[in-house]
C-alpha positions as CSV (number, residue, x, y, z in Angstrom):
1,M,259.0,23.2,157.3
2,Q,260.6,24.1,160.6
3,Q,263.1,21.3,160.1
4,K,263.8,22.5,156.6
5,L,264.5,26.0,157.8
6,E,267.0,24.8,160.4
7,Q,268.7,22.7,157.7
8,I,269.0,25.7,155.4
9,K,270.4,27.7,158.3
10,S,273.0,25.1,159.1
11,E,274.1,24.7,155.5
12,A,274.2,28.4,154.9
13,L,276.4,29.2,158.0
14,A,278.8,26.4,157.0
15,A,279.1,27.7,153.5
16,I,279.6,31.3,154.7
17,Q,282.5,30.2,156.9
18,T,284.3,28.6,153.9
19,A,283.8,31.5,151.5
20,D,287.1,33.4,150.9
21,T,286.2,36.0,148.2
22,P,283.7,38.9,147.9
23,E,282.2,37.2,144.9
24,G,281.7,34.0,146.9
25,I,279.9,36.0,149.7
26,E,277.6,37.7,147.1
27,A,276.8,34.3,145.5
28,L,275.7,32.9,148.9
29,R,273.6,36.0,149.6
30,V,271.7,35.5,146.4
31,K,271.4,31.7,147.0
32,Y,269.9,31.9,150.4
33,L,268.4,35.5,150.8
34,G,267.7,36.6,147.2
35,K,264.2,36.9,145.6
36,K,264.5,33.4,144.3
37,G,266.6,32.2,147.3
38,E,265.9,29.2,149.5
39,I,264.5,31.3,152.4
40,T,262.1,33.0,150.1
41,S,261.0,29.7,148.6
42,I,260.1,28.4,152.1
43,L,258.1,31.5,152.9
44,K,256.1,31.2,149.7
45,Q,254.8,27.8,151.1
46,M,253.4,29.3,154.2
47,G,249.9,29.5,152.6
48,G,249.5,25.8,153.3
49,L,250.1,26.1,157.0
50,S,247.5,26.3,159.8
51,A,246.8,29.6,161.5
52,E,248.8,28.4,164.6
53,E,251.9,27.4,162.6
54,R,252.2,30.5,160.4
55,P,253.4,32.9,163.2
56,V,255.9,30.3,164.5
57,I,257.4,29.6,161.0
58,G,257.4,33.3,160.1
59,A,259.3,34.3,163.2
60,L,261.8,31.4,162.7
61,A,262.3,32.4,159.1
62,N,262.9,36.1,160.0
63,E,265.3,34.9,162.8
64,I,267.3,32.8,160.3
65,R,267.3,35.6,157.7
66,T,268.7,38.1,160.3
67,A,271.3,35.6,161.4
68,L,272.4,34.9,157.9
69,E,272.6,38.6,157.0
70,D,274.7,39.4,160.1
71,T,277.0,36.4,159.4
72,L,277.3,37.4,155.7
73,A,278.1,41.0,156.6
74,K,280.7,40.0,159.2
75,K,282.4,37.5,156.8
76,D,282.3,40.1,154.0
77,A,284.1,42.6,156.2
78,E,286.7,40.0,157.2
79,I,287.4,39.2,153.5
80,E,287.7,42.9,152.5
81,A,290.1,43.5,155.4
82,L,292.2,40.5,154.3
83,V,292.2,41.6,150.6
84,L,293.3,45.1,151.7
85,Q,296.1,43.7,153.8
86,Q,297.3,41.6,150.9
87,R,297.2,44.7,148.6
88,L,299.2,46.8,151.1
89,I,301.8,44.1,151.3
90,A,302.0,43.7,147.5
91,E,302.0,47.4,146.8
92,S,304.1,48.5,149.8
93,L,306.5,51.4,149.2
94,D,309.5,51.9,151.4
95,V,309.9,55.7,151.4
96,T,313.4,55.4,153.0
97,E,314.7,53.2,150.2
98,P,317.0,55.1,147.8
99,G,315.4,56.0,144.5
100,A,316.5,54.8,141.1
101,E,319.3,56.8,139.6
102,I,318.0,59.2,136.9
103,K,320.6,59.4,134.1
104,F,320.7,62.8,132.4
105,G,321.7,63.0,128.8
106,R,324.8,64.8,127.7
107,Q,325.6,66.9,124.7
108,H,327.3,65.2,121.8
109,P,331.0,66.4,121.4
110,M,330.1,67.9,118.0
111,S,327.2,69.8,119.6
112,I,329.5,71.1,122.3
113,V,332.0,72.4,119.8
114,L,329.4,73.9,117.6
115,D,327.8,75.8,120.5
116,E,331.3,77.0,121.5
117,V,332.0,78.2,117.9
118,K,328.6,79.9,117.7
119,D,329.3,81.7,121.0
120,I,332.7,82.9,119.8
121,F,331.3,84.4,116.6
122,I,328.2,85.8,118.1
123,G,330.5,87.6,120.6
124,M,332.2,89.1,117.6
125,G,328.9,90.4,116.2
126,F,328.2,87.6,113.7
127,Q,324.7,86.5,112.9
128,I,323.6,82.9,112.1
129,A,322.2,82.2,108.6
130,E,320.8,79.0,107.2
131,G,320.2,77.5,103.7
132,P,318.8,74.5,102.0
133,E,320.6,71.1,102.0
134,V,319.2,70.3,98.5
135,E,320.7,73.1,96.5
136,L,320.6,74.5,93.0
137,S,323.9,74.2,91.2
138,L,323.5,77.8,90.3
139,Y,324.2,78.6,94.0
140,G,326.4,75.6,94.8
141,F,328.8,76.1,91.9
142,D,328.1,78.8,89.3
143,R,327.7,81.8,91.5
144,L,330.7,80.6,93.5
145,N,332.9,80.9,90.4
146,S,333.4,77.1,90.1
147,P,333.8,76.4,86.4
148,I,332.0,73.5,84.7
149,T,335.3,71.7,84.5
150,H,336.0,71.8,88.2
151,P,336.6,68.3,89.7
152,S,334.0,69.0,92.5
153,R,331.3,69.0,89.8
154,E,331.9,65.5,88.7
155,W,329.3,62.8,89.4
156,T,332.0,60.9,91.3
157,D,332.2,63.8,93.8
158,T,328.7,65.3,94.1
159,F,325.2,63.7,94.8
160,Y,323.1,65.1,92.0
161,I,319.3,65.0,92.2
162,T,318.6,65.7,88.6
163,E,320.2,64.3,85.4
164,D,321.0,67.7,84.1
165,E,323.1,68.4,87.2
166,S,321.0,71.5,88.1
167,V,320.1,70.2,91.6
168,H,322.3,68.4,94.1
169,L,322.9,67.8,97.7
170,R,325.1,70.6,98.7
171,S,328.7,69.6,99.0
172,H,329.6,72.6,101.3
173,T,327.8,75.4,103.1
174,S,329.2,78.1,100.9
175,P,325.9,78.5,98.9
176,V,324.5,80.3,101.9
177,Q,327.0,83.1,101.3
178,I,325.5,83.7,97.9
179,R,321.9,83.6,99.2
180,V,322.8,86.1,102.0
181,M,324.7,88.5,99.7
182,E,321.7,88.4,97.3
183,A,319.2,89.1,100.0
184,Q,321.1,91.7,102.1
185,K,323.4,94.6,101.5
186,P,326.8,95.1,103.2
187,P,328.0,95.3,105.9
188,L,327.5,91.5,106.3
189,R,328.9,89.3,109.1
190,I,327.4,85.8,109.2
191,I,328.2,82.2,110.0
192,S,326.2,79.3,108.6
193,P,326.4,75.8,110.2
194,G,324.8,72.8,108.6
195,R,325.2,69.4,106.9
196,A,326.9,68.8,103.6
197,Y,327.3,65.7,101.4
198,R,330.1,64.3,99.2
199,K,330.8,61.0,97.6
200,D,333.5,60.0,100.1
201,E,334.2,56.5,101.3
202,V,333.8,56.1,105.1
203,D,337.2,56.0,106.9
204,A,338.9,57.6,109.8
205,S,338.8,61.1,108.3
206,H,336.0,61.0,105.7
207,S,332.2,60.5,105.6
208,P,329.6,61.0,102.8
209,M,327.7,63.2,105.3
210,F,329.5,65.7,107.5
211,H,329.0,69.1,109.1
212,Q,330.5,72.5,108.1
213,I,330.3,76.0,109.4
214,E,330.7,78.8,106.9
215,G,331.8,82.3,107.7
216,L,331.4,85.5,105.6
217,V,332.3,89.1,106.3
218,V,331.7,91.8,103.6
219,D,332.3,95.5,104.3
220,R,334.4,98.4,103.2
221,G,338.1,98.0,103.8
222,V,338.1,94.3,104.8
223,T,341.6,92.8,104.5
224,M,343.5,89.5,104.9
225,G,344.6,90.9,108.2
226,D,341.0,90.9,109.4
227,L,340.6,87.2,108.3
228,K,343.8,86.2,110.2
229,G,342.8,88.1,113.3
230,T,339.3,86.5,113.3
231,L,340.6,82.9,112.8
232,N,343.4,83.4,115.3
233,L,340.8,84.4,117.9
234,L,338.7,81.4,117.0
235,A,341.7,79.1,117.5
236,S,342.7,80.6,120.8
237,K,339.2,80.5,122.2
238,L,338.5,77.0,121.0
239,F,341.8,75.2,121.7
240,G,343.5,77.5,124.2
241,E,345.2,80.8,124.5
242,S,348.6,79.4,123.6
243,T,347.4,77.8,120.3
244,K,349.5,78.7,117.3
245,T,348.2,78.9,113.7
246,R,349.8,78.6,110.3
247,F,348.4,80.1,107.1
248,R,349.4,78.2,103.9
249,P,348.7,79.4,100.3
250,H,346.0,77.4,98.5
251,H,343.4,77.8,95.8
252,F,339.6,77.9,96.0
253,P,337.5,79.2,93.0
254,F,335.5,81.5,95.2
255,T,338.3,83.2,97.1
256,E,341.4,85.1,95.9
257,P,343.9,85.0,97.6
258,S,343.1,81.7,99.3
259,C,344.7,79.8,102.2
260,E,344.5,76.8,104.4
261,V,344.7,77.3,108.1
262,D,346.5,74.8,110.4
263,V,346.7,74.8,114.2
264,Q,349.7,73.5,116.1
265,C,349.0,69.9,117.2
266,V,347.0,69.9,120.4
267,V,348.3,66.5,121.3
268,C,352.0,66.9,121.1
269,G,352.3,70.7,121.1
270,G,354.1,70.8,117.8
271,T,356.9,68.3,118.5
272,G,355.3,65.6,116.2
273,C,353.1,62.6,117.0
274,R,350.9,60.0,115.3
275,T,347.9,62.3,115.4
276,C,349.6,65.0,113.3
277,K,351.6,62.5,111.3
278,Y,354.7,63.8,112.9
279,E,354.3,67.2,111.2
280,G,353.4,69.2,114.3
281,W,350.4,70.8,112.6
282,L,346.8,69.8,112.0
283,E,344.7,71.2,109.2
284,L,341.7,73.2,110.5
285,L,339.9,75.0,107.7
286,G,340.1,76.7,104.3
287,A,339.6,80.4,103.9
288,G,340.4,83.5,101.7
289,M,339.3,86.8,100.5
290,V,335.9,86.7,98.6
291,H,336.6,86.6,94.9
292,P,335.6,89.9,93.1
293,K,333.5,87.8,90.6
294,V,331.5,86.4,93.5
295,L,330.8,89.8,94.9
296,S,329.8,91.3,91.6
297,G,327.6,88.3,90.8
298,C,325.6,89.1,93.9
299,G,325.3,92.8,93.0
300,I,328.0,94.0,95.3
301,D,330.6,96.4,93.8
302,P,334.1,94.8,94.4
303,D,335.7,98.2,94.0
304,V,333.8,99.5,97.0
305,Y,333.5,96.4,99.2
306,S,335.7,93.5,100.0
307,G,335.3,90.5,102.3
308,F,336.6,87.2,103.6
309,A,335.1,83.8,103.9
310,F,336.0,80.5,105.5
311,G,334.6,77.0,105.8
312,A,335.5,74.5,108.6
313,G,334.4,71.0,109.3
314,I,332.7,70.6,112.7
315,E,333.9,67.0,112.9
316,R,337.5,68.2,112.4
317,M,337.1,70.8,115.1
318,A,335.6,68.2,117.5
319,M,338.4,65.8,116.8
320,L,341.0,68.4,117.4
321,R,339.2,69.8,120.5
322,F,338.9,66.4,122.2
323,G,341.8,64.5,120.7
324,I,339.6,62.0,118.8
325,D,341.6,60.3,116.1
326,D,338.8,58.6,114.1
327,M,335.8,60.4,112.7
328,R,333.7,57.3,112.8
329,L,333.6,57.4,116.5
330,L,331.5,60.6,116.3
331,F,328.7,58.7,114.5
332,E,328.7,55.3,116.2
333,N,326.8,56.4,119.3
334,D,329.1,54.4,121.6
335,M,328.3,55.5,125.1
336,R,331.8,54.6,126.3
337,L,333.0,57.6,124.2
338,L,330.0,59.9,124.5
339,G,329.7,59.5,128.2
340,Q,333.1,61.2,128.7
341,F,331.8,64.6,127.6
């Protein structure tokens, strides 16, 4: 039995030296020192020994157990230190190394222009109003004095939701004017930015989805001079103090008189270039004095109150503001363009 114990000791020490993982050390601990381990198995056979042999074998077994425990603990500590060292190398962090560049997002050019326009009008005492994008034709056409025969009411121009043409995707933001005049009494001074939809083919200057900003002022004694002064201030703030404007007669069902407003080409300064088609002017928006029928239809007496309204495309403003010659560039999310702003 003594020889057997020495053999177990020799095998165990050799196995411990070759172990290289914590799991391997634990397996050896169980194999040699566990309740069913080899040392325990030898000790269970001591009942067959003589009285003189038992103390000798018992002392030897305890000596071997202690030696194995110490060797296992030492080897386990060496392996843990090695594993820790490997982790430190693998997970090392050089605090002096420059960090990764954090790229901050930028505003879209249309958002930049829209915020500027909002600031300009809020500075003039305007409030911001909103309305639904899916609109009743009652508000989108009828209450805006657009007759049933008007070309804008054709299926080729408007996205109708219902077959009876009573509901459609709004083709302009002007219905918000009606909703505001119905809900509030003069004096009124609002702008209404939002999306609009028309059956236009996509090209350099058209899109079936676009953005408009509507303006409305209703009060006593409002004149065309107030409209011109307001829009001249908008143009000078948006495009520069030296910007010149031009008002051309036009026709809109919901304003009378009506006009289209041009700004002098921001690219060539009015001398003529490809951007302005060599005319020196770029169309900015449509405007006019609110039609008396529109006022009376909203319960406002046109003999007491007057007002002006205008509608401008945000895309057009952004293109003029930044010299962009193709509307599609605003929707293609090309970082080569957007990163410039």
